[in-house]
N, C-alpha and C positions, 0 to 999 in steps of 0.2 A: 327855841327855834331862832336861828340867826339869819337875818335878812341879808341878801347880797348887797344891799345898799350900804351896809356897814363897812364895806371896803372903801378905801380912800377915794374921794371924788375924782382924782386924777386918773383912776383906772376905768372910769365910766365914759364911754365914747358917745358924744353927741353928733359925730361926723355924719352918720347916715340918716339922721332924723330931720334936720332942717325945720325945727319947730317955728322958725320965723316966717316960713313961707305963707303968703296970704292965700285965701281961697280963690279959685278961678274967678275972673271978673264977671260980675252980674249974678253970681251964685247967691242963693239964700236957702234957708232951711227947707222951704217949699220946693225948691228946684233941685235939691240934692237927690241922688239916685241910690237905690238899694244895691248891695253888692254881695257876692259870695266870695269869701277869701278861702283859698285852698292851700293846704299843706301839700308837699310833693311826695316824698317817699312813704309808701304805705297807704297813701290816700289817692293821689292821682296816678302815680307810677309804681310798678312793682319794684321793691328794693333790690338793687343789684349793684354792688360796688364796682363791678367791671364796666358798667355803662359809662363811667366818667372817662375811661380810656377807649371805649368802643361804643359810641352812641347808637350804632346799629342794633345793639342788644336791648335798647329801650323797649319796655313793654308797659302799656297802660293797664291800670287795674280793670278787671272785668266790668264792662258797662259804663266806665268813666266817660269815654268820648261821647257816647250817645246821650248820657245824662247832661253833660255840659252843653251839648247842642240844644237840648230842650230848654235848659236854663237861659242860655243866650237868646234863643228865640222868644222867650218870655220877657226879655228886656233887662235881665239881671246882668250887672257888670261882674266880670270874673277877674280876680287878681290872685296870682300865686305868691305865697309868702313862705320862704324856706330858710331854715337854719343850715348853713354850709360851713361848719367850723373846720372842715378839711382844708379850706383855703388857708386859714391861719396856721394850721398844724403842718402845712407843707405836703399834705397827702395828694393834692392836686392844685393846679394853678387856676387863676381867674380865666385864662384863655381856654383851658380845658372845660371849665364849667360853662363858659359862653358857648362852646361848641355843643355841649349837651343841651343847653337851653334852646339853642337854635333848632336842634333836631326835634325837641319836644314841641316847640311852637309850630314848626312846619308840619309835623304829623297831625297836630290838632286841626290846623287849618285845611290841609289837603284832604284828610280822611273824614273830617266831621264838620268842616266849615266854621270851626270855633276859633275866635281871636281873643286872646287874653288882653285885658286893658293894661296890665303891668305885671312885671315879675320883680318882687322885692326880695332881696337876698341879705341875710346877715352873715358876713364872712368871719365873724369873731369867734374865738374859742371861749369856752366857759372857764371859770377859775379852777383851781386845783381841787376844789370840792364838788365840781360839776355844776356850779351855780352860774347864772348869767353874769358876765363882767362888762356888759354894755346895756344900752337901753333898747336895743332892737331884737336881741335874741329871745325867741319865745321860751318861756311864757310871758316875757315883757311884751307890751302892746305896740312898741315903736313902729314896726313895719306897717301895721294896720293904720295907725293914726296918720302916718306920713302919706300913705296911699290915699287915705280919705281926703286929706287936704289937697293933694295934687290933682285928684280926679273928681272932686265934688261929690263925695259919697256920704250917704247918711248912715252912720254907724249904728244908730238906734234901730234902723230897719234892715240891717245887714246880718250875715251869718259867717262864722268861722267854722270850717269843716276840717277835721284832722283825725288822725288815728291815735293820738296821744292826748292825755288830759292836759299836758302843757299847751296844746293847741286850743283846747276848750278854755283854759285860763286866759290865754292871750286874747281870745275873742271877748270874754267877759270883761277883762280889764280895759279893753278899748271901747266898751259900751255896746258891743254887738252881742249876738246870740251864739253860744258855743254848742256845736253838734259833734258827736263822736261817731266816726265810721270805724267800727270795731273789726279790724282786719287782723288782729293778733299783735299789733305793735305795742300796745300798752300792756306792761307786765308788772308795774309797781303798784298801780291803783292807789296812789296817795290822794286821799279825798279831803276836800275842804269846800266851803260854799262856792268859791270861784271856780272850782274844778268839777262841779256837778253839771253834766251836759243837760241841755234842754231836751235832747233826744239822742237815742243810741240806735244805730242802724248797722245791719250786717252786709248790705250791698248798696250799690249806687242807684239802681232803679227805685228802690223804696225811699232812699234819701231824696232823690230828685222829685218824686211824687210829693213828699212832705214839703219841700221847699216851694214847689209850685203852688200847692194849696195855701201855704202861708202868704206867699207873695200876692196871690189873687185876692185873698181876704184882707190883706194889710194887717194881719194879726201876729206879726213877729213878736215874740215875747220880749219885753223890755229887760235888758240886763242892767247891772249896776254901772252906770256910765261914769267916766272920769271927765266931766263936762269941760273943764278948763284946760286939760292937758295939752291939746294941740297948739294953743296959742300962748301958753303961759309956762315957760320952762321953770319958773320959780316954784311951781307947785309939784314938779316931778318927784322930789323926795317923799312927799306925803302920799303920792299915788302908788308908789312901787315899794314902799318900805316893808310891806308885808310879804313880798315874794320870798318863797322858800327855795331850798336847793331843788333844781329841776331834774327830771329823769334824764339819764344819759341819752343823747340823740346826736344827729349829725351836727 
């Protein structure tokens, strides 16, 4: 198995990660907040390539809005983390994606009172073998670790929710708990310890129930954390060297 880090380092982008950023002033481990990181297509919204050109076609996954409202009311921070290689491939522009993002954020706020703390986007394309060619494209953990540093989030008490095992792996690599919302997006099922979900759910209501129980009990399972990654770029090769070719996705 060839790790994508075997590519020349000049092909790996640190642009979107900003590992040098300090934690928010006054933050400490005890003040860090738990979060739920969310994939977009197949998890939060129904996949539809036409929505990038017509945001009015945007549809939320069944029960997603209501579930996020419950999670937000419980004090969980919500962060969207999405691979958008269509930007690099020229399938759509950053402006078009920004319009879709705006439509999504407005709908969540207007219909469900939900405000996302952040939207993290990886605009990079994978390499010719479908492997990440940057440090932010899931299953790499860059978008999660950057958001955690920017917003004072406790990754060890957080969850990554997605419809692919790449999402699960990204969560585990960041030190969070990976949960799979099995909506039919995962078709390869390439398994490894980092790609084993801590839970598999078929719908948003049951997933939200699970998250609320764990948040209330403080019993979020501990993943294998990459403790020094956010503040020490010199350790990056050691933490991501085992990444394998990822499943094809946006």
